C-alpha positions, -999 to +999 in steps of 0.1 A: +081-267+634+052-243+629+047-255+594+029-286+606-002-265+600+004-265+563+000-303+561-034-299+579-044-273+553-034-295+524-053-325+539-084-302+545-085-290+509-081-326+498-115-334+515-130-315+485-104-317+458-095-352+446-061-362+435-044-328+432-022-328+463+008-315+443-012-286+430-025-278+465+010-279+477+021-254+451-007-231+462+006-233+497+041-226+484+029-194+468+009-184+498+038-188+522+061-169+498+036-140+497+032-146+459+003-151+436-007-180+413-018-182+376-038-213+370-039-221+333-062-248+322-094-256+305-129-251+321-143-277+344-112-290+362-119-274+396-100-241+394-127-221+413-134-250+437-097-253+447-096-215+453-127-216+475-115-246+494-082-230+502-098-198+514-122-216+536-095-239+550-075-208+562-106-190+575-100-162+550-124-138+533-129-147+496-141-128+466-144-139+430-143-115+400-154-127+366-132-108+341-151-096+310-143-071+283-165-044+299-149-047+334-134-015+346-105-009+371-129+006+396-150-026+395-119-043+411-103-016+433-134+002+444-145+038+438-156+070+455-193+080+455-208+112+468-227+109+500-254+136+499-263+134+536-226+137+547-217+162+520-185+144+509-172+115+489-169+081+506-149+051+494-167+020+483-143-009+486-140-032+456-136-070+457-098-067+459-103-058+496-102-095+506-077-121+517-081-144+487-091-130+453-100-153+424-095-134+392-115-157+369-105-157+332-082-127+336-073-127+299-108-118+290-106-082+301-088-052+286-052-045+295-061-014+315-082-035+339-056-062+340-030-037+350-052-024+378-042-055+397-005-047+395-003-023+424-025-047+445-003-077+438+030-060+442+024-033+469-006-048+488-025-016+484-048+003+460-049+039+451-082+056+442-084+093+434-050+099+449-057+081+482-041+048+491-058+020+510-040-010+524-052-045+516-059-072+542-030-094+552-024-120+539-035-111+504-034-138+478-045-136+441-054-168+422-060-159+385-073-183+359-071-184+322-081-208+294-051-215+272-073-230+244-101-206+237-082-174+227-108-156+205-117-123+221-090-125+247-063-101+257-030-120+265-014-110+297+016-086+291+050-097+304+049-072+332+017-088+345+029-124+340+060-116+360+039-107+390+027-142+394+051-164+415+038-196+399+019-208+369+003-242+374-020-266+355-044-289+372-048-314+344-074-341+339-080-366+367-073-403+360-102-427+359-100-437+396-098-401+406-128-392+385-148-421+400-139-407+434-151-372+423-185-387+412-189-405+445-178-375+466-203-351+449-231-377+444-253-366+473-237-334+487-212-307+481-183-313+505-173-276+502-204-266+522-192-288+551-155-277+550-143-261+583-113-239+587-082-254+602-062-222+603-066-184+606-053-156+584-032-145+614-016-179+615-008-177+578+008-143+583+029-159+610+040-187+587+049-162+561+073-145+585+087-179+596+093-188+560+118-160+557+140-177+583+144-209+562+182-212+555+194-210+520+232-217+515+255-199+491+258-230+467+219-231+465+219-193+456+245-200+430+224-228+416+194-205+414+213-177+397+230-202+374+196-215+361+183-179+357+214-166+340+213-195+315+178-185+304+193-151+294+219-168+272+197-194+255+196-189+217+159-199+215+148-172+240+144-135+232+142-127+269+152-148+299+141-145+335+147-112+354+161-109+389+125-111+401+126-146+388+157-154+410+139-139+440+108-158+433+126-191+429+145-185+462+113-177+481+094-206+466+123-229+475+121-217+512+083-224+512+087-259+498+114-267+523+091-256+550+062-277+537+086-307+538+095-301+574+130-287+568+147-254+579+170-254+549+166-255+511+178-284+490+187-285+452+157-308+447+134-280+459+148-257+432+145-284+405+109-291+415+099-254+413+120-242+383+092-248+357+062-234+376+083-204+388+103-195+356+086-209+325+060-182+322+087-155+326+105-166+294+098-151+260+105-172+229+121-158+198+094-153+171+109-180+148+108-205+177+072-197+185+062-201+149+078-235+149+055-245+177+082-245+204+073-236+240+093-225+270+090-256+292+112-281+272+138-254+269+138-247+306+139-284+314+171-287+293+186-257+310+180-272+344+196-305+333+227-287+321+233-267+353+256-285+378+237-295+410+254-285+443+270-314+461+250-328+492+257-309+524+266-276+508 
C-alpha cells in the first residue's frame, strides 16, 4: 500500500521526539484527513519541536507565528502595500502561505485574529481586500495552547474549536524517556540533521488515497450513534455537530491506512473518539462548576454504544 511511507515519517520524527509515537501517529492521522490539530499542554513538552520535525520529515515549508494580544489578522494572512515604482498595490504574503503553520499559543490573541484563521483552515485560501489567494497544498495547521495559565487569554470560541480535527496532549515523559532526551540532546540538536523522507506532493497523493479507504454501513452507524448520543446526554449543553461525524469518519480512514488496512474497524473509531470529539462538546454550566469535563462523559458514551460485530 502507498501508506508505507507514513511509517517512515513516524520513524523519522521519532529520531528527534522521544516516546511520543502515538502523538506523532495522531498528527499523521490529521494530516492525511486534511484536518488540523490543537495541541493543548504546558510549555516545555516539545510542541514546537514536534511540529518542526514533522514539517522537515515531509519536506514541507514551515512557518511559526507567536500569537500575542497585539497580533492583527494581516500579520497572519498578509496585506497589500503600495509600490511607488509600479504605481499599484502589491500583495505581501503572510506566514499562512506555507505547508505547515504552527500557531503558537493561539489563545493569547484577540478573537478577531483567531477568526482570521477560519477561512484558511476550512477553505484553504485567504481573502485580502476582496481578492482571494490559494494556499499551498497540503496545508496543515498545528495550534498550541497552555490550558493552565489562563490570565490574559482569549478562549477559543466553539466555531474555531470545531475547525480542529483533533485535540491532543503530549504529556510528561517517563523517567527512561527523559533520560533518553538528555542523552539525545547532550551534544547536538538532532533536528538539524533530520532529512526529509517524503515530499508535499507525496502527502497530497496519500490524502487522495485515504478517501478510498472503505468504511462499511455498520461503522457509519457506529459513528453516528456515538455522535447522536452526545446530543442527548443530560450533562452536555451541546453535543457534536455533523462536522464531528465527518471528522471521525475521515480520521478513522486515516488510522486504518496507517495500520496498513483498506477498511475501517470499530477499534479505529474507539481510539479516535476522544481526540476527535471531546473538544466539540459543551458542558452545562452546573456541570462545569462542579469540575466535570467532557472526556469522562464521552468515554461513558462510547462504552454504552453497541460495537458492530466483526466482519460487518
